[in-house]
N, C-alpha and C positions, 0 to 999 in steps of 0.2 A: 537180760539187761546188758548194757554195754561194758566192754572191757578194753583197757588200753595197755599196750606193751611198751615198757620203758627199756632203754638200752642198758641201764644200770639197775642195781638192787634198790627197791623201794624202801624209804625210811619214814616218810610222813605224808599225810594227805589232809587238806583242809578245804572246806567249801567256802566260797566267797560270801561275805555278809551282804553284798550288794546285788549279785546276780545269781539267780537260782540254778543256772546251768553252768557255772564256772567253778573250777577248783584248781588248787595249786598242789604240786607233788614235789617232794624233795627226794633225790636219789643219790646213791654213792656207788662208785665202781668197786669191784672186788669185796663186796659185803661191808664196805666202809673201812676196811683195814688199811688200804693203800690205794691211791689213785684219785681220779677226778670225781667231780660231782656235777649234777645238772638239776636246775629248777625248771619244771615243766608247768605251764599254765594250759589247762585243758578246758574244752567246752563240750557240753552234752548237746546232742541234737534234740530238737523237739519231738522227733520220731525215735522211740526207743530202739527200733531195729537198726538204726544207722550207727556207724562207729563214732567213737569219741574223737573230736578234732583237737589237734595241738595248735593253740593260737600264739604261743611264744615259748622259747626255751633259752635258758641262760646257763652257760658252762662255768664251772668253778674249778679252781686248782685242787680242791679237796672235796670230800663228800659233803652233801647237804643233809644234815641230820634232822632238821625241822624247818617248817615254814609257818608264817603267820600273815594274814591279810591285815592291812591297815583298816581301822574302824572309821577313819575320816577321809581317806582318799581311795576311791574305788579301784584305782589302777596300781596301787603300791603294795608290794609283797616284801616281807622280811625273810631272809634266809639265815639259819644258824649253821655255820660251816665248821668242818672238822679242823681247819687250820687255826681256829681261835678267833675268826672274824665274824662279824655280823654285817650282812650286806642288804641294802635296800635297792629294789628294782622297781622301775616305773614303766608299766606296760604302754603308757601313752607316748613314750619316747622311743626312738630307734635303738636297736641293740648296741650301736657304737657309743651311745651316751649312758649306757648302763654298766655297772650299777651306779646309782646316783649318790650313794654313800657306801663307805666300807670302813667299819669301825674295828680297830685292832687293839683291844685292851685286855681281853682274856688271854691267859698264858697257855691254855689247853683247849681241847675241843669244846665248841659251843653245842650243847645238846638240846636246848629248847628255846623257843621264842614265843611270846604271847603279848598281844596288843590289848591295851586297856579299853574295855567297852564303855566306860563311863567318862573318864578323862581321855578323850580320844587322840591326844597328841603324844601319848607316852606308851612305851612298851618295855618288856623285860627280856633279858637273856640269862640263861643259866648254863654253867660250864663244869667241865671236869676239873677245873682249877678250884673247885669247892665254893665258888662265889655266884651271886646273882647281881646283875647290873641293871640299873634303871636308865632309860634313854628317852630323848625326845627328838623329833624330826629336825628341829632347827638348831641343835647344838652339836658341835663336832666331837664332844667328849661326853662320857656318861655323867648323869646327875649325881649318882651315888652307887657305891658298891656295898653289898650286904655279905659280910663274912662271919658266919657262925658255924656253918656245917663243917664237919671234920672229914668229909669225903665228897666225891662227885655229887653235884646237884643236877639231877636228871630232869627235873621239871619245875617250872615256876609259873603260877597261874593266877591271874587277877580275880578278885571277888567280883561277881557280876553286878553288884549293886553299890559297892563302896569304892570310890575312886582311889583311895589310899591303901587299900588292904589287898595283900596277896599271900599265897601259900607256896612253900617250896618243899620238894620231896628229894631225899638224898640217900646215897649209899651208906650213910652213917645210921640208917634205920629210923631216922626221925622225920616227922613232918613239922615244919615251923610255919607259924602265921606271923605276918609282919604288917605293921602300919608304917608307911614311909615317913610319917611325922614323928615317929618314935626312934630313939637311938638304938634299940635292939629289938629282937623278936618278942612278940607279946605272948605267944603260946609255943611250947615245945611238947610235941606229942610223940612218944615212943611207939609208933603205930604198928611196927612189925619187928620180928626178930632177925629179919634178913633185909637186904637192900630194898629200898622203895624206889620204883622205877617211874612212877607217874602219880599225879593227883589231879583232881578236878573239883570245882564247886558246883553245888546244885543250883540250877537257874531259878528255882522257885522258893527255896529256903536258904538264905545266905549263911546259915549256921551249919549247914550240912556239907561235908566234904568227903570225897572218896579217895582211897589210896590203893595202889596196885604194887605187888611185890614179887620178888624172886621166890617167896614161899608159896607161890601159885594161887594166892588168894586176892580177892578184892574186899576191902572193908569200907563201911560207911560210918562216919563219925559225926557226932554233934559237938561242936567245939565249945558249947556252953557246959558240957559235962562229958569228959572224954576218958574216964577211967576204963570204960569198956566200950567197944564199938556198938553202934546200933545193930549192925548185922555183919556177918562174915559170909562172903559168897565164894563157895568152893565148887570147882567144876573144871577148871583148867588143870592140865597135867604137867605143865612147865611154867616157867616165870611169866607173869602177866606184864606185858610191855607198855601198853597204853590203855586209857579208858576215858570215856566222855559221858557226862550226864546229858540226857535228852533236853533240847531247848523247848520241847512241846509237851512232854509228859513228865510230871514231877518225879515219878518213881523209877523211871527207866535209866539204865546204864548200859553202855556198850563197851566191851573190852576185847583186846586182841593179845595173842600170846605166842611164845615160842613153840607151843604145841600145834601151831599152824591154823588155829581156829579163831573165829570171831564169835563172841557170845553176847546175847542181849538178856538183861536181867530186869526183874521187877523186885527191888530190894525190900518191898513191904510184904511180899508173899512168902509163905513158908517154903514152897517149891519155887525158888526165885528164878531159876534158869528158864527163860521163855523160848530161846532159840539158840542153836549151835550151828554155825556156818563153817563148813570145812572145805571151802573152795580154793584156798591157797595150798600150794605144794611145798612151800618153804616157810620159814618164820614169818608170822603176821606181825608187823611192827608199827603200822600206822592205821588209825581208824578215826572216823569223824561222823557226826550227825549234821545234816543240813539244817541251818537256821531258818531257811525260807520255805522248805518243802517238808512237811511232817512225815516222819518215817523213812526219809531217804538217807541211805548210808553209803559210805565209801571206805574202802580199805586198800592197803598196799602192803607188799611184803618182799622178801628176798627172792621170790620167784619172778620178779621184774614185771608184775602185773598190778594194774589198778582196776578194781571192780567198783561199780556204782549200782546199787539196787534198792528196791523198796523192801523194808522190813516185812518178813512173812513170805517173800518170794525167793526163788533160787537164784543166787548171784550168777550162776553159770547158764541160766536159761536163755535161749536165743531171743 
């Protein structure tokens, strides 16, 4: 399956919700500690043996930690940048006219971005300044800032069915569920004893949410009754950096870790670990499921490589 080499260290990879052959990748120089960043937009060839093509690239003054596709405009990509900015790029415009927006409200690194799949004009950013911000395309400032976490907010993700509900995962070891119509968070879940680096909602049951932590585990929770997790998925040997529920199979989760592996789980099985992929040679920090092609996965890591492969096959196979 195809592989793409980036000049900087990979941080995030996301499939387009409009084109089954297109994906965005966020990268950062010098492992994101110091230096520039680059947003890549890549295109898969219809012939798997052909290389991945780069259709656009945008340079930033600091690392790009996360990317998110617009759910309403097929050509717009959001970048979460380490200088505290949130930038919007329009692939339909020439490079000289990009970015089309650059929001500078966060006081520290922006670590995640997520577009609302229901109310498709709004998106979230989360930051190391302990906050989450709500934005729309047509306003020059954020609509609202959510401040309850006591440490970095590594991830903020919309509920796939409820336009006003999102979850946030923080280094303060809590997951919080928010309704933007309410003045404060509606659920506080002490999900792990160590920092929570990522969260995601199940696409088939909007009461199920997964968390990934420095404690090396992935947990699945039912927010209607969260005293104990539905399951704990152990198998990574270092911190779990990102995870995603499958958009096609209710029980599937993919996760990636500082142990350099990507794991696919069926959280309803006793032996939940279905596959372990060890194709990366450095920290695996970005992973995604394709919304449009069942079983298609992408990952990126600090080895400067982007892999795209079908679940069950070898990502390195020619």
